[in-house]
C-alpha positions as a printed Julia matrix, in Angstrom:
301×3 Matrix{Float64}:
 -49.25   24.34   14.22
 -49.11   20.77   12.94
 -47.12   19.64    9.92
 -50.43   18.84    8.16
 -51.61   22.42    8.74
 -48.37   23.9     7.41
 -48.44   21.65    4.35
 -52.07   22.47    3.53
 -51.44   26.18    4.01
 -48.51   26.05    1.59
 -50.53   24.08   -0.98
 -53.37   26.58   -0.75
 -51.01   29.44   -1.6
 -49.68   27.87   -4.81
 -51.12   29.37   -7.99
 -52.99   26.85  -10.18
 -54.37   27.24  -13.68
 -58.12   27.1   -14.31
 -58.17   23.42  -15.3
 -56.21   22.37  -12.2
 -58.39   24.58   -9.95
 -61.53   22.95  -11.36
 -60.15   19.47  -10.67
 -59.01   20.48   -7.18
 -62.48   21.74   -6.25
 -64.05   18.62   -7.82
 -62.0    16.31   -5.57
 -62.47   18.56   -2.56
 -66.27   18.69   -2.86
 -66.52   14.98   -3.7
 -64.87   13.94   -0.45
 -65.4    16.84    1.96
 -68.86   18.32    1.51
 -72.51   17.66    2.21
 -74.51   17.91   -1.02
 -78.27   18.27   -0.99
 -80.45   21.29   -1.58
 -77.28   23.22   -0.86
 -73.57   22.43   -0.54
 -71.99   22.7     2.89
 -68.23   22.54    3.4
 -66.7    22.34    6.87
 -63.02   23.24    7.35
 -60.54   23.87   10.16
 -57.82   25.66    8.2
 -58.34   29.38    7.5
 -55.9    29.39    4.58
 -57.6    26.42    2.89
 -60.99   28.06    3.51
 -59.88   31.2     1.67
 -58.43   29.06   -1.12
 -61.64   27.05   -1.66
 -63.76   30.21   -1.4
 -61.58   31.87   -4.07
 -61.85   28.92   -6.48
 -65.64   28.73   -6.14
 -65.92   32.46   -6.69
 -63.69   32.5    -9.76
 -65.04   29.38  -11.48
 -68.76   29.65  -10.73
 -69.13   33.35   -9.95
 -70.65   32.47   -6.58
 -70.0    33.97   -3.16
 -70.45   31.18   -0.59
 -71.87   32.14    2.78
 -69.15   31.99    5.44
 -69.86   31.05    9.08
 -67.19   30.87   11.76
 -67.8    28.82   14.89
 -65.62   28.25   17.93
 -65.29   24.66   19.06
 -64.3    24.22   22.71
 -64.22   20.44   22.97
 -60.75   19.2    24.02
 -59.14   22.45   22.8
 -60.41   25.72   21.43
 -60.35   25.98   17.65
 -62.24   27.77   14.92
 -64.45   25.91   12.47
 -65.17   27.5     9.09
 -68.38   26.62    7.24
 -68.89   27.53    3.58
 -72.48   27.28    2.36
 -73.45   27.38   -1.33
 -77.14   28.03   -1.92
 -77.27   28.62   -5.68
 -76.37   26.83   -8.93
 -76.2    23.5    -7.08
 -77.19   21.32  -10.04
 -74.92   23.29  -12.33
 -71.94   22.79  -10.01
 -72.62   19.06   -9.6
 -72.96   18.5   -13.34
 -70.12   20.81  -14.3
 -67.71   19.07  -11.94
 -69.02   15.57  -12.68
 -69.15   14.9    -8.94
 -71.68   12.05   -9.1
 -69.67   10.08  -11.67
 -66.17    8.65  -11.78
 -63.53   11.35  -12.32
 -62.15   11.85  -15.81
 -58.43   12.64  -15.57
 -56.41   12.65  -18.77
 -52.95   13.91  -17.84
 -50.48   13.47  -14.98
 -51.03   17.12  -14.05
 -54.76   16.49  -13.68
 -54.16   13.41  -11.55
 -51.84   15.4    -9.27
 -54.39   18.22   -9.03
 -57.05   15.67   -8.04
 -54.81   14.23   -5.31
 -54.09   17.76   -4.15
 -57.79   18.56   -3.8
 -58.43   15.26   -2.0
 -55.56   15.89    0.39
 -56.79   19.41    1.2
 -60.19   17.94    2.0
 -59.5    14.65    3.78
 -55.72   14.3     3.94
 -53.51   14.06    6.98
 -49.8    13.52    7.57
 -48.08   12.58   10.82
 -45.45   14.86   12.29
 -42.17   13.44   10.91
 -40.28   14.73   13.97
 -42.27   12.84   16.6
 -43.76    9.73   14.99
 -43.4     7.29   12.14
 -43.93    8.31    8.54
 -47.61    8.16    7.6
 -49.74   10.07    5.07
 -53.41    9.21    4.67
 -56.67   10.11    2.98
 -59.72    9.43    5.2
 -62.74    8.49    3.07
 -66.31    7.38    3.64
 -66.55    4.85    0.81
 -64.31    1.92   -0.03
 -64.49    2.65   -3.76
 -63.23    6.2    -3.1
 -60.29    4.84   -1.09
 -59.5     2.36   -3.87
 -59.64    5.15   -6.46
 -57.26    7.4    -4.49
 -54.96    4.43   -3.9
 -54.98    3.7    -7.63
 -53.94    7.28   -8.38
 -51.14    7.13   -5.82
 -49.88    3.84   -7.18
 -50.03    5.22  -10.72
 -47.13    7.39   -9.5
 -45.52    4.31   -7.84
 -46.06    5.58   -4.28
 -46.82    2.14   -2.78
 -50.2     3.1    -1.3
 -52.56    0.67    0.45
 -56.11    0.65    1.84
 -57.31   -0.29    5.31
 -60.64    0.05    7.1
 -60.62    2.01   10.34
 -63.89    2.02   12.27
 -66.45    3.18    9.68
 -63.91    4.91    7.43
 -61.65    3.7     4.64
 -58.05    4.88    4.67
 -55.79    5.19    1.65
 -52.32    5.55    3.1
 -48.58    5.73    2.38
 -45.95    4.59    4.91
 -42.67    4.86    2.99
 -40.88    8.13    3.68
 -39.55    8.31    0.1
 -43.08    8.02   -1.29
 -44.42   10.71    1.04
 -41.57   12.97    0.0
 -42.36   12.33   -3.67
 -46.02   13.26   -3.16
 -45.14   16.5    -1.36
 -42.78   17.26   -4.25
 -45.63   16.66   -6.73
 -47.75   19.13   -4.78
 -44.89   21.66   -5.28
 -44.88   22.44   -1.55
 -41.16   23.23   -1.48
 -40.91   24.55    2.09
 -42.74   21.53    3.48
 -40.58   19.26    1.34
 -37.39   20.78    2.76
 -38.72   20.46    6.3
 -39.71   16.85    5.72
 -36.38   15.96    4.09
 -34.34   17.68    6.81
 -36.21   15.72    9.45
 -35.88   12.48    7.49
 -32.12   12.93    7.05
 -31.7    13.74   10.75
 -33.73   10.71   11.83
 -31.96    8.37    9.4
 -28.57    9.63   10.64
 -29.64    9.23   14.27
 -30.9     5.69   13.62
 -27.65    4.82   11.84
 -25.59    6.12   14.79
 -27.75    4.11   17.21
 -27.3     0.97   15.12
 -23.53    1.51   15.01
 -23.44    2.04   18.77
 -25.46   -1.13   19.29
 -23.07   -3.02   17.01
 -20.07   -1.68   18.91
 -21.59   -2.69   22.25
 -22.44   -6.15   20.89
 -18.94   -6.56   19.47
 -17.39   -5.43   22.74
 -19.49   -7.91   24.7
 -18.54  -10.65   22.24
 -14.83   -9.75   22.55
 -14.94   -9.79   26.36
 -16.82  -13.1    26.42
 -14.34  -14.62   23.98
 -11.39  -13.32   25.98
 -12.74  -14.8    29.22
 -13.26  -18.18   27.55
  -9.69  -18.15   26.26
  -8.36  -17.29   29.72
 -10.3   -20.27   31.1
  -8.75  -22.51   28.45
  -5.29  -21.16   29.3
  -5.84  -21.77   33.02
  -6.95  -25.33   32.29
  -3.73  -26.02   30.39
  -1.64  -24.45   33.16
  -3.4   -26.42   35.89
  -2.84  -29.66   33.97
   0.78  -28.93   33.0
  -0.07  -28.96   29.28
   1.78  -25.81   28.23
   4.8   -27.93   27.35
   2.8   -29.32   24.44
   2.5   -25.9    22.82
   4.86  -24.35   20.3
   6.65  -21.08   20.99
   4.27  -18.98   18.88
   1.18  -20.2    20.72
   2.93  -19.62   24.06
   3.66  -16.06   22.95
   0.01  -15.5    22.01
  -1.07  -16.89   25.4
   1.34  -14.55   27.18
  -0.11  -11.52   25.39
  -3.71  -12.64   25.87
  -3.09  -12.76   29.61
  -1.64   -9.23   29.44
  -4.5    -7.91   27.27
  -7.63   -9.94   28.09
 -10.15   -7.41   26.71
  -8.76   -6.63   23.26
 -10.07   -8.03   19.98
  -8.2   -10.5    17.77
  -7.11   -7.72   15.44
  -5.89   -5.52   18.3
  -4.03   -8.45   19.85
  -2.41   -9.25   16.51
  -1.33   -5.63   16.09
   0.22   -5.52   19.59
   2.14   -8.77   19.12
   3.37   -7.72   15.67
   4.52   -4.36   17.06
   6.19   -5.57   20.24
   7.76   -8.84   19.04
   9.4   -10.37   15.99
   6.32  -12.49   15.31
   4.22  -10.87   12.57
   0.71  -12.27   12.89
  -2.75  -11.27   11.67
  -6.28  -11.64   12.92
  -6.75  -15.03   11.24
  -3.47  -16.24   12.76
  -4.65  -15.3    16.27
  -7.92  -17.11   15.64
  -5.99  -20.18   14.45
  -3.87  -20.21   17.62
  -6.84  -20.0    19.96
  -8.65  -22.72   17.99
  -5.63  -24.99   18.51
  -5.62  -24.04   22.18
  -9.27  -25.06   22.53
  -8.7   -28.33   20.61
  -5.84  -29.31   22.93
  -8.0   -28.63   25.96
 -10.98  -30.56   24.52
  -8.82  -33.59   23.63
  -7.34  -33.72   27.13
 -10.78  -33.44   28.73
 -12.07  -36.31   26.59
  -9.09  -38.45   27.59
  -9.73  -37.63   31.27
 -13.39  -38.66   30.9
 -12.43  -42.02   29.4
């Protein structure tokens, strides 16, 4: 069962008041039905099918005809078809389906988004892919309207065209979490947040490991360069030009070629009378490099 299926099932089991139910069915029929001489609704989720059937029955006192078909393309799944053959004009006018929605309160806006999501919404599995929640719509103006509602709640939604469809989508994990919270789907919210926390922690650990590897490589490269500088001074009898502290640092660098400046400073401070810090070590090796560079320039001239 996909995360989308679990989320829609949970939403469909949440009790709504009559006003919210009316707005939910308005959004659902507007975006996920064929309206003509009758109204045909095609669904893949049994729980959502029961939910929509229940709302239609309670609000309009109608019993839609239910047909179940088995689709065998790619994988076997059941398709549920609800067919309404009476009070069509009354339903259309009562729900204001042919005109722009009229939503006065935040609760009504959330109910509308809930109905739209049940009809044409989809969310990627947070465990296996990036964060992505979308509404798949036939008309650009519908996508813009849904996007406007999402952005009313500061969810950073955008619109793109995909083939012949228009997609209103959210990519930020925090925004997706906020929308699920607005739908009051608590179990799905906990699952999403648990996955998000795990992935964020895993990414942080990976970044830290990458930083440690990069720092280690940098330390080794730096140590090798310093050993080359030391060898140059030894080969050219230049060590006599160095003070005792720099000679001591050179001695310990040769003993510990792979340690960082801070580690080298700690070892020298612990094992000798010379108390030095990381900046002091850096200063010594900078002087070492300057002496080498000056001698090489003189040799070139």
